[in-house]
C-alpha positions in Angstrom: 59.6 -62.2 -9.1 58.2 -62.6 -5.8 60.6 -60.3 -4.4 59.8 -57.3 -6.6 56.0 -57.9 -5.9 56.9 -57.9 -2.3 58.8 -54.6 -2.3 56.0 -52.8 -4.6 53.5 -53.7 -2.0 55.7 -52.5 0.9 56.5 -49.3 -1.1 52.5 -48.5 -1.4 51.9 -49.4 2.2 54.6 -47.1 3.3 52.8 -44.3 1.1 55.9 -43.5 -0.9 53.9 -43.6 -4.0 50.9 -41.6 -2.7 50.4 -38.0 -2.0 50.6 -36.7 1.3 47.6 -34.6 2.6 49.6 -31.4 2.3 50.3 -32.3 -1.4 46.6 -32.9 -2.2 45.2 -29.8 -0.5 47.9 -27.8 -2.6 46.7 -29.5 -5.8 42.9 -28.7 -4.8 43.8 -25.2 -4.1 45.5 -24.7 -7.6 42.4 -26.7 -9.5 40.0 -24.5 -7.7 41.8 -21.3 -8.6 42.0 -22.2 -12.1 38.3 -22.8 -12.2 37.4 -19.7 -10.7 39.9 -17.5 -13.0 38.0 -19.4 -16.0 34.6 -18.6 -14.5 35.5 -14.8 -14.1 36.8 -14.6 -17.2 33.6 -15.7 -19.0 31.6 -13.1 -17.1 28.1 -15.3 -17.1 26.1 -12.3 -16.0 27.3 -10.3 -19.3 26.5 -13.4 -21.2 23.0 -13.7 -19.6 22.2 -9.9 -20.4 23.0 -10.4 -23.9 21.1 -13.8 -24.4 17.8 -11.8 -22.9 18.7 -8.6 -25.1 18.5 -11.0 -28.2 15.4 -12.5 -27.1 13.8 -9.1 -26.4 14.7 -8.3 -30.2 13.4 -11.5 -31.4 10.1 -10.7 -29.6 10.1 -7.3 -31.0 10.5 -8.6 -34.4 7.8 -11.1 -33.7 5.2 -8.5 -32.7 6.2 -6.2 -35.5 5.6 -9.0 -38.1 2.2 -9.7 -36.6 1.2 -6.2 -36.4 2.0 -5.8 -40.1 0.0 -8.4 -40.9 -2.9 -7.5 -39.0 -2.6 -4.1 -40.7 -2.6 -5.5 -44.2 -5.5 -7.6 -43.4 -7.8 -4.9 -41.7 -6.1 -1.9 -43.1 -5.4 -0.5 -39.5 -3.8 -1.4 -36.5 -5.0 -2.2 -33.0 -5.9 0.9 -30.9 -4.4 1.2 -27.5 -4.9 2.7 -24.1 -2.2 5.2 -22.7 -0.1 2.2 -21.5 -0.3 -1.0 -23.2 2.4 -3.1 -22.2 3.6 -6.7 -21.0 3.4 -5.2 -17.3 -0.5 -4.3 -17.8 -2.5 -1.9 -19.3 -3.8 1.4 -17.7 -4.6 5.0 -18.3 -1.8 6.4 -17.0 2.0 6.5 -18.3 3.9 3.1 -18.2 4.7 1.2 -16.3 1.3 0.7 -14.9 1.1 0.7 -11.0 0.8 -1.8 -9.4 2.7 -3.9 -11.9 1.1 -6.7 -13.9 2.3 -9.9 -15.2 1.3 -9.9 -18.6 -0.6 -8.0 -21.4 -4.4 -7.5 -20.7 -6.2 -9.9 -22.2 -9.1 -7.4 -22.8 -7.0 -4.9 -25.0 -7.5 -4.4 -28.6 -3.9 -5.3 -29.4 -4.6 -8.9 -27.5 -7.7 -9.5 -29.1 -6.5 -8.4 -32.5 -3.1 -10.1 -32.7 -4.1 -13.5 -30.4 -7.7 -13.6 -30.8 -7.4 -12.9 -34.6 -4.8 -16.0 -35.0 -1.6 -13.7 -35.8 0.1 -14.9 -32.8 -0.3 -17.8 -30.0 0.3 -15.0 -27.2 1.9 -12.0 -26.8 5.6 -12.1 -25.8 6.5 -11.0 -22.2 10.0 -9.8 -21.3 12.1 -12.2 -19.5 12.8 -10.0 -16.5 9.3 -8.2 -17.1 9.6 -5.6 -14.2 9.5 -1.7 -14.0 12.6 -1.4 -16.0 12.2 -4.2 -18.7 9.0 -4.6 -20.4 7.4 -4.2 -23.9 5.3 -1.1 -24.7 2.7 -0.7 -27.6 1.2 2.6 -28.3 -1.0 3.0 -31.4 -1.3 6.5 -33.4 -4.9 7.0 -34.0 -7.4 9.8 -34.7 -8.6 12.0 -37.5 -5.6 14.5 -36.8 -3.0 11.6 -37.3 -4.4 9.4 -39.4 -7.0 11.2 -41.6 -10.1 8.7 -42.3 -8.1 5.8 -40.9 -8.7 4.5 -37.3 -5.2 3.6 -36.3 -2.6 4.2 -39.0 0.6 3.6 -37.0 2.2 2.5 -33.9 5.3 2.4 -31.4 6.8 -0.6 -30.0 9.2 -0.1 -27.3 11.6 -2.2 -25.2 14.6 -1.5 -22.9 18.0 -3.3 -23.4 20.3 -4.3 -20.5 23.4 -3.7 -22.5 22.4 -0.3 -23.9 22.5 2.8 -22.1 19.9 4.6 -23.9 16.5 4.6 -22.2 14.3 2.6 -24.9 14.4 1.2 -28.0 11.4 2.2 -30.3 10.2 1.0 -33.6 7.9 3.5 -35.2 5.8 2.7 -38.2 4.7 5.7 -40.1 
């Protein structure tokens, strides 16, 4: 029994049971190659784009529901300037220059939905730059709505996985 134990200890000390540095290096390279291949197959960039697009559609739905509740209560929708968006409000076409970081808190949209208790805050796009932002445009006036103030609206956004410019929701 003692002789077997001594042979076992001698073998371990002679590295007969261990791996050489070269074998260890080859094993690490193979393992890293497998990890990189799996990472590339998953395509995390595409997954992140899809997740942001799903959030955008959920935000659009949230705005839509809040606007419809507002419309039911007041029988019109909040008025808007030329550009009412998550990158700021201005009297020019969207996006405003310079870009803002949020909706204007002075706008009728913000005051109506947030101030009126329909939303805790207006959603902002995850990227929120000149390409990816939310836009609101009210359809107002005697010509468009008759006697009503603002009778319809557009909501718009841009999706990363969609090759079209903007996705629009329009309420007649």
